[in-house]
N, C-alpha and C positions, 0 to 999 in steps of 0.2 A: 505494500498500500504506500502511494507516494507521499509526499510531505504536503504537495497541494491537498488532499483531502483532510489531513488533519488541519489544515487551518479552515478547512469550510466548518469543520466539526467543533471548532472554538468558538465559531461567529454565532449567538443565537440574534436570528433575525428580528428587532426589535418590535418593529411591529405587527410580525405575526405572532410574535410573543404574547403582546396586550390583545389581540384579538382572539388568540387562544383562552386566556385567560376567562376575558368575560365571557364565551359562548360555552365553553365547559364548566365555568365556575358559580357563574350568577346567572346561566339560563338550564343549560344540562341537569346538571346534579341537583339544581334545585326539585329541579321539574322530577326527575326518575326517584331520589330518593324522598323517605317519610320524614327519617330522622338521621343526623350524623352528627358525630360525638367524637370528642378527644378526649382522650385519660391520661393520667401520669405525666403530667407536660411541665410538673416543677424539676426537671431536671436543667444541670450547671454541665455548661463546656468550658473548659478552661479557657481564658483568650487567647492564648499561643497556639491553639489545637486546631487542627484541620479536624474536619467531620465526613464520616463513610454511612450514611443513613443505612441500616438493614434488614428490611422488613419481608416478612412471610407474603408469599404469592400467591391469593386464592382465587382473583378475578383479573382481567383486563382494566378493569375500573382501580385496580393498585394505585395506579401511575396517577388519576385524577385525586384520588383520598391524599396522597403522602402530597402532592403539590397542593392541597387546602390546606394540610397538616405542617408542611414548612416551606410553603414555597417561596416565591419574591413576597406574595401581601404580608407575609409572616416572619420571615427572616432577612428579606430584601436581596434575597438570592436565588436565584435556580434549581432548581432540582436537574442534576444533569444521570441522565439514565446511563446504565451501561446493558446494552440488551442482545437479544441474540440475532443472528446475522439473517433469521427468517421474517424478522421484523421490521428489517428496513428496506422488504422490497417493495414496489409500487407505490404507487400514490401514497400509501401511508408512512412508507419509507422520506420519500421527498417531505413530508412535513416533520417528521420526528428528527429528523436532520435537523430542521431549522429551527427546532426547539430545543438543541441542546442532547439529544440522544447520539450513540454511537453502537456500532455493534461489535461483537466479540465473538471469535472462534472458540466456543467451549473447549474444543478435543485441541486444539494445535491454535493458541492465541498469537499472533502475531507482536514482534517486538515494539513494532511502531503504535500499535493500538496499546500498550502495556505502557509505553512512555507517554504516551497522552493520557491517560488513565494517572498515573504516576505523575504527572505535571499540574492535573486537576488538582488533587489531594496538596501538593506541595504550595498552590498557589490558593488552597483554601477556599477550593470551590466547593459544590454542596454534591458528594459523588452518592448515586444509588446504586447498589449493588443487590440482588437476590442472593440470598446462598443457596438457595434452596435450585437454583438454577432454572425451573421453570413452573409452569402456572400446576399447584397443588389443591384442585378444588376442594378434596373434603380433609383437607391437613394431615393426612396420612405421613407417618414416620417415616423421611425416606433420609439419606446420609446428605449433609452439606455439602457443596463443591470446596474445593481446595482454593479455586481463584480469590475469594478474599483474603484470607491469611496470606499468600505469596504476593498480592496486591499492595496489602500494608506494610509488611515486611520490607519489600522493597523501597515505600515511600519513607518508610522510618531510618534509610541512608541519609536522605535529604530533609527530613523534617523533623522536630522534635517530639510533637505529640500526636498521635491522632488517636481521633473519637469514633469510636464504631458505636451507635445510638441502634438496639436490638429493638422491632417494630414487631407488633401484632396488628394486623386487619381482620374483622370478622364482619361479616354478614348475616343478618337474618335468615336469608334463605339462599338455598346451594343449587344452580348458580343465583348471583344477585337479580332480585326480580323488581319491576315496576312497582313502587312505594314502598319497599322494603326498605330497613335498616342497615345504616353502617356504624363503626365503631374502630376506631384507630388507637392503639393504647402503646405509647413508649415505654422501653425498657431500662434497666439499670445499664447506664452507659460503663463501656469496655476502655479501658485506655490502653493505647499500644505505645510501645517505644523499641528503640533499638537494642533495649538489654532485657526485655520479656522473655523468658525459659520456658516456653510452652512449642511441644508440639505442635503438628496440624492437626492431629488427632484428638487434644488435650483443647485446642483453642474453640474448635468445632462443637466438641460437649459443652462447653460453657457458653459460647455464642447461642447453641441452639435451645440450651435452658431456659435461656436469658429470654428468647424469641417465644419460645411454648408459655412463660409466664405471663408476657404480655399479651401473647393473643388467648391466654383463658382469660383473663380480665376485661378481654376486646368482646368474646361470646358471650361472658356474664353481662355484657351490658347491651347486647342486642335480645338477651332472651335463648341463648341455645347454651 
């Protein structure tokens, strides 16, 4: 992948971003969902820390829910989503690329994509990585991918701290239906630095427990 594509990814179209925010947050979300709630949001992030959001992945609505909770209206930062190659095809891909999303080959990520993701982290952008790697509609227990840990460890070589925020997202219906409820719960942040002495397995076990705990709170909030 050439440098030109990397530069295209870095630029979020400001006009398209405003229009997309208005249409999705002020119209579509308000019409589709009967109730939207965010819980456990009283967490702190060190000023010097970069942030990676690590949510559960239950629906294609997840991206809009995350934007509602941690998008530019709340944090003054756009969520930069790392997505699969299949999601960046066609018209959808055209829009997603211009809204800050970028794709990765999960089986064999290219060095240019990894460098770009690390660059987002050290510049304190707001990166979103789905640790489960795919939509897991029913929340069945599946092993987390290794990519988030490897990415964070790479970034710690160039920045002091990285705060990983586990997030649980739950819907009152599976899949989400018209006028259903949705809840997002923040888990206890996980601080990563260059001195972290954990294996990938240990890290994923800790992250999985934090994501699961957050999701249980969200599920309770929507009556499941």
